[in-house]
C-alpha positions in Angstrom: 0.0 0.0 0.0 1.1 3.5 -0.8 1.8 5.7 2.3 -0.4 8.8 2.3 1.3 12.2 2.1 0.9 14.5 5.1 2.5 17.4 3.2 1.7 18.2 -0.4 3.0 21.3 -2.2 2.6 22.1 -5.8 3.8 25.0 -7.9 4.6 27.1 -4.8 6.0 30.5 -5.6 6.7 33.2 -2.9 8.1 36.7 -3.1 9.2 39.4 -0.7 8.8 42.5 -2.7 10.7 42.0 -5.9 12.8 39.1 -4.5 11.6 35.6 -5.3 12.4 33.2 -2.5 10.5 30.1 -3.7 9.8 29.4 -7.4 7.4 26.7 -8.7 8.3 24.4 -5.8 6.9 20.9 -5.5 7.2 18.7 -2.5 5.5 15.7 -0.8 6.3 14.2 2.6 4.8 10.8 3.5 3.1 10.1 6.8 5.5 8.9 9.5 8.6 10.3 7.9 11.3 12.2 9.9 12.2 14.6 7.2 15.3 16.9 7.1 14.9 20.0 4.9 18.5 21.1 4.1 19.8 24.1 2.2 22.2 27.1 2.5 21.3 30.3 4.3 18.7 32.2 2.3 17.6 29.1 0.4 14.0 29.6 1.7 13.7 27.0 4.3 12.2 29.2 6.9 9.7 30.7 4.4 8.7 27.2 3.3 8.0 26.1 6.9 6.1 29.2 7.7 3.9 28.6 4.6 3.3 25.0 5.7 2.3 26.3 9.1 -0.1 28.9 7.7 1.9 31.8 9.2 2.7 33.2 5.7 -0.1 33.6 3.2 0.3 31.4 0.1 0.7 33.8 -2.9 0.8 31.3 -5.7 0.5 27.5 -5.9 -1.1 25.0 -3.6 -0.1 23.9 -0.1 -2.0 21.2 1.8 -1.6 19.3 5.1 -3.5 16.0 5.5 -5.2 16.7 2.2 -6.6 20.1 3.4 -5.5 23.4 2.0 -3.6 25.7 4.4 -5.7 28.6 3.1 -8.3 29.4 5.7 -7.6 26.4 8.0 -10.1 25.7 10.7 -9.2 25.4 14.3 -9.6 21.7 14.3 -7.3 21.4 11.3 -4.6 23.6 13.0 -4.8 21.4 16.1 -3.3 18.5 14.1 0.2 20.1 13.8 2.7 22.1 15.9 5.4 24.6 14.9 8.6 25.3 16.8 11.2 27.8 15.6 14.5 29.1 16.9 13.9 32.5 18.5 10.1 32.3 18.5 8.4 34.5 21.1 7.3 32.8 24.3 5.3 34.4 27.2 8.3 35.4 29.4 6.2 36.4 32.3 4.7 32.9 32.7 6.1 30.1 34.7 6.5 26.9 32.7 3.5 25.3 34.5 1.4 28.3 33.5 2.5 28.0 29.9 1.5 24.3 29.9 -1.9 25.1 31.5 -2.5 27.8 28.9 -1.7 25.4 26.0 -3.6 22.4 27.3 -7.2 23.6 26.6 -6.2 24.6 23.0 -5.5 20.9 22.1 -8.1 18.1 22.6 -5.2 15.7 22.4 -3.1 17.4 25.1 -1.2 14.7 27.1 -0.4 15.9 30.7 1.4 12.7 31.5 3.7 13.2 28.4 4.3 16.8 29.4 5.5 15.6 32.8 7.7 13.0 31.3 9.3 15.5 28.9 9.8 18.1 31.7 11.8 15.5 33.7 13.7 14.4 30.6 14.6 17.9 29.7 15.4 18.8 33.3 13.1 21.7 33.4 11.6 23.4 36.5 7.8 23.8 36.3 8.0 26.8 38.7 10.7 28.7 36.7 9.6 31.7 34.7 10.2 31.4 30.9 11.9 34.8 30.9 14.7 33.5 33.2 15.4 30.5 31.1 18.5 30.0 29.0 18.2 29.8 25.2 18.4 26.0 25.4 15.8 25.8 28.1 13.4 27.9 26.2 13.7 25.7 23.2 13.1 22.7 25.4 10.0 24.4 26.9 8.7 25.2 23.4 9.3 21.6 22.3 7.7 20.2 25.4 4.4 22.1 24.7 4.5 21.1 21.1 5.0 17.4 21.8 2.5 17.3 24.6 -0.2 18.4 22.2 0.4 15.1 20.4 0.7 16.6 16.9 0.3 14.4 13.9 2.8 16.7 12.2 5.7 18.6 13.9 7.4 21.5 12.0 10.7 22.6 13.4 12.8 25.5 12.1 16.5 25.6 13.2 15.7 24.3 16.7 19.3 23.7 17.7 20.9 27.0 16.7 23.4 28.3 19.3 23.0 25.4 21.7 25.9 23.5 23.2 26.5 19.9 22.3 24.9 18.3 25.4 21.7 20.3 25.0 21.4 19.6 21.3 22.0 15.9 22.0 19.3 15.8 24.7 16.8 17.6 22.4 17.4 15.2 19.5 17.2 12.1 21.6 14.0 13.4 23.3 12.4 14.2 20.0 13.5 10.9 18.4 12.2 8.8 21.2 8.9 10.7 21.5 8.0 11.0 17.9 9.2 7.5 17.1 7.0 6.0 19.8 3.9 7.7 18.4 4.5 7.5 14.7 4.3 11.3 14.1 5.6 13.0 11.0 8.5 15.4 11.7 9.9 18.1 9.4 13.1 19.8 10.6 15.2 22.5 9.0 18.6 22.8 10.5 22.3 23.5 9.8 23.3 21.0 12.4 23.5 18.1 9.9 25.6 15.8 12.1 23.1 16.1 15.0 20.1 15.0 13.0 21.7 12.3 10.9 20.8 9.6 13.4 17.1 10.6 13.5 16.0 11.4 9.9 14.9 8.8 7.3 14.0 11.3 4.5 15.9 14.3 3.2 15.2 17.1 0.8 17.7 19.6 -0.6 16.4 23.2 -1.2 18.3 25.3 -3.7 17.4 28.2 -5.9 13.9 28.2 -4.5 13.1 24.6 -5.4 13.4 21.1 -3.8 14.9 19.2 -6.7 16.0 16.1 -4.7 13.7 14.6 -2.1 14.1 10.9 -1.2 14.6 8.4 1.6 18.0 8.8 3.1 18.9 5.1 2.6 18.0 5.3 -1.1 20.5 8.1 -1.6 23.1 6.3 0.4 22.7 3.2 -1.8 23.3 5.3 -4.9 26.2 7.5 -3.8 29.6 6.3 -2.6 32.9 7.9 -1.6 35.8 6.2 -3.2 39.4 6.8 -2.1 42.3 5.5 -4.1 46.0 5.9 -4.5 47.5 5.9 -8.0 50.8 4.5 -9.0 53.5 7.2 -9.8 52.9 6.9 -13.5 49.1 7.0 -13.3 46.9 10.0 -14.1 43.3 11.0 -14.0 41.6 11.8 -17.3 41.3 15.4 -18.4 37.6 15.2 -18.6 36.1 13.5 -15.5 32.8 11.5 -15.5 29.7 13.6 -14.8 28.8 11.1 -12.1 31.9 12.3 -10.1 30.3 15.0 -8.1 33.3 16.0 -5.9 36.9 15.2 -6.6 39.8 16.0 -4.2 43.4 15.2 -5.1 46.6 15.4 -3.2 49.5 14.0 -5.2 48.6 10.5 -6.2 45.9 10.2 -3.5 42.3 10.9 -4.8 38.9 11.0 -3.1 35.8 10.9 -5.3 32.1 11.3 -4.3 29.6 10.3 -6.9 26.7 8.2 -8.0 27.1 4.5 -9.0 30.8 4.5 -8.5 32.4 1.0 -8.3 36.0 -0.2 -8.1 35.8 -1.6 -11.6 34.7 1.7 -13.0 37.6 3.5 -11.3 40.1 1.1 -12.7 38.8 1.6 -16.2 38.9 5.4 -15.9 42.3 5.9 -14.4 45.2 5.8 -16.8 47.7 3.5 -15.1 47.6 1.2 -12.2 46.2 1.7 -8.7 48.1 1.0 -5.5 45.0 0.9 -3.2 41.3 1.6 -3.5 38.6 1.8 -0.8 34.8 2.3 -1.1 33.0 4.1 1.7 29.4 4.8 2.6 28.5 8.5 2.5 27.4 10.7 5.4 24.5 13.1 5.3 26.9 16.0 5.3 28.6 14.6 2.2 25.3 14.2 0.5 24.4 17.8 1.4 27.7 19.1 -0.1 26.9 17.1 -3.2 23.2 17.5 -3.8 22.7 21.0 -2.4 25.6 22.5 -4.4 26.0 20.5 -7.6 23.6 20.7 -10.5 25.1 17.5 -12.0 24.5 15.6 -8.8 21.0 16.8 -8.5 20.3 15.8 -12.1 21.7 12.3 -11.3 19.6 12.0 -8.2 16.4 12.9 -9.9 17.1 10.6 -12.9 
């Protein structure tokens, strides 16, 4: 059976004045996915998430969540998802317990027991005022209230920015355990690629206002490889390299290649001369980002 799509975007175009941020963007995200939205600064990640959440008005194109257009969403439709963003305003005069009490009536699915569990896991004090919390504590508080509402879809925009490693790790593990246990769909935009690699199973690369590559992470890892080899002193690389070689780094006779469908046999045929050693490695999410978010050739290969 085909997994239904929680997010469906078609022909989305968005401008700020004369500047076009998103252009004819298409995107689908299946139910139950933990989806990483990756791209450089200014690529439009924040704008896209705000459009999904209904914070920004859709100017052109179609955006739907759970099959319903985000244009004029009803209260019950909005209660199915939660949005958490770095730097979002929180009621600083409230204690955490007051913020939880304020949010609880807004969501029929609010889970007080889950809120208590998350408060303990995140080491938060229910009596502490939000205004006296550190940056990391505020993000934990925001995530607590988002997760306690038991959203079917959680949208997160740069949730780990500026946090120390231990706080980021705790947030990621708490999010991973909670969303995984309940089968929620999570969409996260972040620059902390290494931190989310262990939790995501889908990934999309936003560039030039479009998502040209969107696929299961394992599918991309099956297609791409990093090959390192050492050439004999008399061996050379061809003047024109294969288009499937996305990134090539060479230091003397030592060469590292990142590309699609690369195998030992293909390397041996391409190099003029003998090889001293050759090793094939699986790629990391960071390597995929460097390839697919920056290389037009790699993006074309991935879409093909």
